[in-house]
C-alpha positions in Angstrom: 173.2 159.0 38.4 174.8 160.7 35.4 174.5 164.2 33.8 175.5 164.3 30.2 176.6 167.8 29.3 176.9 169.0 25.7 179.1 172.0 24.9 180.0 173.2 21.4 181.2 170.1 19.5 181.9 167.8 22.4 180.2 166.4 25.5 181.2 165.0 28.9 179.6 163.1 31.8 179.5 164.0 35.5 178.2 162.0 38.4 175.4 163.8 40.2 174.0 163.8 43.7 170.2 163.9 44.0 170.5 165.9 47.2 172.5 168.6 45.4 171.7 171.0 42.6 173.0 170.3 39.2 175.2 173.4 39.5 176.8 172.0 42.7 177.5 168.7 41.1 179.1 170.2 38.0 181.2 172.7 40.0 182.4 170.0 42.4 183.6 168.1 39.3 185.7 171.1 38.3 183.5 172.7 35.7 183.2 176.5 36.1 180.0 178.5 35.9 179.0 182.1 36.7 176.6 182.2 39.6 177.2 185.6 41.3 173.8 185.4 43.1 175.2 182.5 45.1 172.8 180.0 43.6 169.6 181.8 44.6 168.1 181.6 41.1 167.9 185.3 40.5 170.8 186.2 38.2 170.1 183.6 35.5 173.8 183.1 34.7 173.6 179.3 35.1 170.9 178.8 32.4 171.1 175.7 30.2 168.9 173.9 27.7 167.3 170.7 28.9 167.6 168.0 26.3 166.1 165.1 28.2 165.6 163.9 31.8 164.4 160.6 33.4 162.3 162.6 35.8 160.2 165.8 35.4 162.0 169.1 35.3 160.3 172.5 35.1 161.5 174.6 32.2 160.9 178.1 30.9 159.2 178.9 27.6 162.6 178.3 25.8 163.1 174.9 27.3 165.8 176.1 29.7 166.5 175.3 33.3 168.6 177.0 36.0 171.3 174.6 37.1 171.2 176.1 40.6 167.5 175.2 41.0 167.6 171.8 39.3 167.9 168.6 41.5 167.6 165.7 39.1 166.4 162.4 40.6 167.7 160.4 37.6 169.9 160.8 34.6 169.7 164.1 32.7 171.1 165.6 29.5 171.7 169.3 29.0 173.3 171.7 26.6 175.4 174.6 27.8 175.4 178.0 26.2 178.6 179.3 24.6 179.4 182.0 27.2 179.7 179.4 30.1 183.3 178.6 29.1 186.3 180.5 27.8 188.6 179.1 25.1 192.3 178.6 25.5 194.6 180.9 23.5 197.7 179.1 22.2 200.8 180.5 20.6 202.5 177.1 20.1 201.3 173.5 19.8 204.6 171.8 20.7 207.1 172.6 23.5 210.0 170.3 24.4 211.1 172.0 27.6 210.1 173.0 31.1 207.6 175.8 31.3 206.1 178.0 34.2 202.4 178.5 34.8 201.3 181.7 36.5 197.9 182.0 38.0 196.1 185.1 39.2 193.1 184.1 41.4 190.7 186.9 41.2 187.4 186.9 43.1 185.5 186.8 39.8 188.1 185.6 37.3 190.9 183.1 37.0 193.7 184.2 34.7 196.5 181.8 33.6 199.7 182.5 31.7 202.0 179.8 30.5 205.6 181.1 30.0 208.7 179.6 28.4 212.2 179.8 30.0 212.5 183.4 28.6 209.3 184.5 30.3 207.5 184.7 26.9 203.9 183.8 26.9 203.1 180.6 25.0 199.5 180.1 26.1 196.8 181.8 28.2 193.3 181.4 29.5 190.8 183.5 31.3 187.7 182.0 32.9 185.2 182.6 35.6 186.2 181.7 39.2 184.2 178.5 39.9 183.8 179.6 43.5 181.2 182.2 42.4 178.4 179.8 43.4 179.3 180.9 47.0 178.8 184.6 46.2 180.3 187.3 44.2 182.7 189.0 46.7 185.3 188.0 49.2 183.0 188.6 52.2 180.6 186.0 50.7 183.4 183.5 50.4 184.5 184.2 53.9 181.0 183.6 55.2 180.8 180.4 53.2 184.0 179.2 54.8 182.7 180.0 58.2 179.7 177.8 57.5 182.1 174.8 56.8 182.5 175.3 53.1 186.3 175.9 53.0 187.1 172.4 51.7 184.5 172.7 48.9 185.8 176.0 47.7 189.3 174.7 47.7 188.3 171.5 45.9 186.4 173.4 43.2 189.4 175.7 42.6 191.9 172.9 42.5 189.7 170.8 40.2 189.6 173.7 37.8 193.3 174.2 37.9 193.8 170.5 37.2 191.6 170.7 34.2 193.5 173.7 32.9 196.8 171.9 33.4 195.4 168.8 31.6 194.1 170.9 28.7 197.5 172.6 28.3 199.4 169.3 28.3 196.9 167.8 25.9 197.1 170.6 23.4 200.9 171.3 23.6 202.9 168.3 22.7 205.8 167.6 25.0 204.9 170.2 27.6 206.3 169.8 31.1 205.3 172.4 33.8 207.9 172.7 36.5 206.4 175.6 38.5 203.0 177.1 39.3 203.1 180.6 40.6 200.0 181.7 42.4 199.0 185.3 43.2 195.7 186.9 44.2 194.0 188.7 47.0 194.7 187.4 50.5 191.3 185.6 50.9 191.8 183.7 47.6 195.3 182.6 48.5 194.1 181.3 51.8 191.4 179.3 50.2 193.9 177.9 47.6 196.1 176.4 50.3 193.2 175.3 52.4 193.6 177.8 55.2 190.5 179.2 56.8 190.2 183.0 56.0 187.4 183.6 58.5 189.6 186.0 60.7 190.0 188.3 57.7 186.3 189.0 57.8 186.2 190.3 61.4 188.1 193.1 63.2 191.1 193.3 63.5 191.1 191.5 60.1 194.0 189.2 60.8 195.2 186.8 58.1 196.8 183.5 59.0 199.7 184.2 56.8 201.1 186.8 54.4 204.5 185.4 53.6 205.6 183.4 50.6 204.7 179.7 50.7 206.3 176.9 48.7 204.9 173.4 48.2 205.4 170.3 46.0 202.8 170.0 43.3 201.6 166.6 44.6 200.5 168.4 47.8 197.6 169.8 45.8 197.3 166.9 43.4 198.6 169.0 40.6 200.8 167.7 37.8 203.5 170.3 38.4 206.8 170.0 40.2 206.5 172.9 42.5 203.9 175.5 43.6 204.8 178.9 45.0 202.2 181.1 46.6 203.4 184.7 46.4 203.5 187.1 49.4 200.6 189.4 50.3 200.7 192.9 51.9 197.7 192.8 54.3 194.3 191.3 54.9 192.8 193.0 51.8 196.0 193.8 49.8 197.1 190.7 48.0 200.1 189.4 46.1 198.3 190.5 42.9 198.9 194.1 43.8 202.5 193.5 44.9 203.1 191.7 41.5 201.5 194.7 39.8 204.0 197.1 41.4 206.9 195.0 40.1 205.3 194.7 36.6 204.7 198.4 36.2 208.0 199.4 38.0 205.9 201.7 40.1 208.8 201.7 42.5 210.8 203.8 40.0 208.1 206.6 39.9 208.2 209.7 42.1 204.4 210.1 42.4 202.1 207.5 40.7 199.2 205.3 41.4 198.3 201.7 40.5 194.5 201.0 40.3 193.2 197.4 39.9 189.7 197.7 38.6 188.2 194.4 39.9 185.7 193.0 42.4 188.1 193.8 45.3 189.3 197.1 44.0 192.9 197.5 45.2 194.9 200.8 45.0 198.5 201.7 45.8 199.7 205.2 45.7 203.5 205.8 45.7 204.7 209.2 46.9 208.5 209.5 47.0 209.6 206.4 49.0 206.3 205.7 50.6 203.5 203.3 49.5 199.9 204.0 50.5 197.6 201.0 50.1 193.9 200.5 50.3 191.2 198.2 48.9 187.5 198.8 48.4 184.6 196.4 47.8 183.8 197.6 44.3 181.6 194.6 43.6 181.8 192.6 40.4 180.5 195.2 38.0 184.1 195.8 36.6 184.1 192.2 35.6 180.4 192.2 34.6 179.2 190.1 37.5 175.6 190.8 38.6 174.9 192.5 35.2 171.8 191.2 33.5 173.4 190.5 30.2 177.0 190.4 31.5 179.6 188.0 30.2 183.3 187.5 30.3 185.8 188.3 27.5 184.6 185.5 25.2 184.0 185.5 21.5 180.8 187.5 20.9 181.2 189.6 24.0 180.3 193.3 23.2 183.5 195.1 24.2 182.7 198.6 23.0 179.8 200.6 21.6 179.8 203.1 18.8 177.1 205.6 17.9 176.4 205.8 14.2 173.7 208.4 13.5 170.8 207.6 15.8 171.9 204.0 16.3 174.1 202.3 18.9 176.3 199.5 17.5 178.0 197.0 19.7 181.4 195.7 18.5 182.1 192.2 19.6 185.3 190.2 20.3 186.3 188.2 17.1 183.3 189.9 15.3 181.0 187.0 16.4 177.3 187.3 17.1 176.7 189.2 20.4 176.3 187.0 23.5 176.3 189.8 26.1 178.2 192.8 27.5 181.7 192.4 28.9 183.0 195.0 31.3 184.5 197.4 28.7 181.3 197.1 26.7 179.2 198.0 29.7 181.3 201.1 30.4 181.4 202.1 26.8 177.6 201.8 26.6 177.0 203.8 29.7 179.3 206.5 28.4 177.3 206.8 25.2 174.0 206.9 27.0 175.3 209.6 29.4 176.5 211.8 26.6 173.1 211.4 24.8 171.2 212.0 28.1 169.4 208.7 27.9 170.8 208.1 31.3 170.9 211.3 33.5 173.5 212.3 36.1 171.7 210.5 38.9 171.9 207.2 36.9 168.2 207.1 36.0 167.3 205.6 32.6 165.0 208.1 30.9 161.4 206.9 30.1 161.7 207.9 26.5 164.4 207.5 23.9 165.5 205.2 21.1 166.2 201.7 22.5 164.3 202.3 25.8 161.5 199.9 26.6 159.9 199.2 30.0 162.8 200.7 31.9 165.5 198.8 29.9 167.8 200.0 27.2 168.2 197.4 24.4 171.4 197.4 22.5 170.2 194.4 20.6 167.0 192.5 20.9 168.7 190.1 23.4 171.3 192.4 25.1 170.1 195.1 27.4 170.8 197.0 30.6 168.3 197.8 33.2 168.2 200.2 36.2 169.7 197.7 38.5 172.7 197.3 36.2 173.3 201.0 36.1 173.1 201.2 40.0 175.5 198.3 40.2 178.1 200.1 38.2 177.5 203.3 40.1 178.4 201.5 43.3 181.6 200.2 41.8 182.8 203.4 40.3 182.0 205.4 43.4 184.0 202.9 45.5 187.1 203.5 43.3 186.8 207.3 43.1 186.1 207.6 46.9 189.0 205.3 47.8 191.3 207.5 45.6 190.1 210.6 47.4 190.8 209.1 50.8 194.2 207.8 49.8 195.4 211.1 48.4 194.1 212.9 51.5 196.1 210.5 53.7 199.2 211.1 51.6 198.8 214.8 51.8 198.7 215.4 48.0 196.2 216.4 45.4 195.1 214.5 42.3 197.1 216.9 40.1 200.3 215.8 41.9 200.0 212.3 40.5 202.1 212.0 37.4 201.1 208.6 36.1 198.1 206.4 36.6 198.4 202.7 35.9 195.1 200.9 35.2 195.2 197.2 35.9 192.6 194.5 35.6 191.2 192.2 32.9 189.5 195.1 31.1 192.8 196.8 30.1 193.0 195.3 26.6 189.7 196.8 25.4 189.3 199.8 27.7 188.7 203.3 26.4 190.1 205.4 29.2 188.0 208.4 28.2 184.9 206.3 29.3 186.3 206.4 32.8 186.1 210.2 32.9 182.7 210.4 31.3 181.3 208.0 33.9 183.1 209.9 36.7 185.1 206.9 37.7 188.4 208.9 37.5 188.9 212.6 38.4 189.5 215.0 35.5 193.1 215.6 36.8 194.1 212.1 35.5 193.6 213.2 31.9 196.6 212.4 29.8 198.3 210.5 32.6 196.6 207.0 32.3 198.3 203.8 31.1 196.3 200.6 30.7 198.5 197.7 31.8 196.1 194.8 31.6 196.6 192.0 34.1 199.7 193.4 35.8 199.4 190.7 38.4 200.2 188.0 35.9 202.9 190.0 34.3 204.6 190.7 37.6 204.1 187.3 39.2 207.0 185.9 37.2 209.3 188.7 38.4 208.3 188.9 42.0 210.6 186.1 43.2 213.5 187.6 41.3 213.3 190.9 43.2 213.4 190.2 46.9 215.1 193.4 47.9 212.6 195.5 46.0 209.7 193.6 47.6 211.3 194.1 51.1 211.6 197.8 50.5 208.0 198.1 49.4 206.8 196.2 52.5 209.0 198.1 54.9 207.7 201.5 53.6 204.0 200.7 53.2 201.0 202.0 55.0 197.6 200.3 54.7 194.3 202.1 55.3 191.1 200.3 56.1 188.2 202.2 54.5 185.6 200.4 56.7 186.7 202.6 59.6 187.3 205.8 57.6 184.3 208.1 58.3 185.4 210.3 55.3 184.9 207.4 52.9 181.3 206.8 53.9 180.5 210.5 53.4 182.1 211.0 50.0 180.9 207.6 48.7 177.3 208.9 48.6 178.5 212.1 46.9 180.4 210.2 44.2 177.5 207.9 43.2 176.3 210.4 40.6 177.7 210.5 37.1 
């Protein structure tokens, strides 16, 4: 049986299994979709328009189906909505030399950067991690692996990487990729190489490996000469953080902190010659997972909100028609609504106010946030602030002692740092000390192998704190939920 899938100005066909959902069949063929609810049919992220089907399919009033709830018994044709994919960004269309591809495997997002021999970026792509059908966080992925799903998660990831490599070679004439560098949190790197991460999910949280790994590209079925998986720090501190330290030159600072605002919020505090690490399950709100109208950084994503008179205006990427809220747009909107008291300090959306209807605030007729969205962000921002408080306490310093704050993550390009203070994500002592560094993991991945002595020094002088056994964290987490 065949599913014909239309997207933008092209289409493709995928073999489907009648015993599996359409989402599963598409994902297993290497096509990526956002499904942070784990395919339970509650988030609505895998919505598509039904064009035709050889058997009956229940649709909503708009003629849409949910891919995770659709099990075709015959051929089917669907049309995807624009925010299901992310376009490639190319600097060149021809390259007659070897290039290096760096990949940051985030829990929610995959970020690729193609570099020439001078480490200059010639192409990039950001897209949703196709493993999201198995849940939105690393613990969900670990549980999925425990249930026998490791091979499927690895296959889905590798198929997506193969597709990216194919697209790059198709669009850049003469391109040859000699090296793929892979960084990410420890669970993601385990899944990439096909190693069961189950032990990371139970005490004493022991990963199978942390060291640097090297493979031939053919081992993964990838059209690259060599694959290098970069070293991690601990069970929940990955090579993405280690790469970030190299990219920001945190090792040169006297007292500074690197904060990766992502699903698996990772933080490293450097005080003199010591490195204090921790990670916190912030949830996917900083990447707009589980947000009703959330989307990634695609054309049309609302990336910031301005208040003009009595009206709130969403500014979109590439000035396209709005398709949803990306993370910086969500934070910007929450900040405006807090200042105008449409959301109170407890996070409650007020019953009255311009744009409020039936417990939702509508930025446009189609784009809104509801009470669950606000709560989701509160959990994420409290996790970050609470982790910072624990880490500084362990290091024996105050927030005011920190001279520089590096903010990493996909939201760096569009982030207004002031919004982090309005939403009580960062303490007031960080004012004037913040630097947005974007995806520092990708920037540092190309440098990590070239600085083995620095990496060794970091690892030899590091202390990792597990917040799950820190009683102080649980107490202050509740206190920090309020805005």
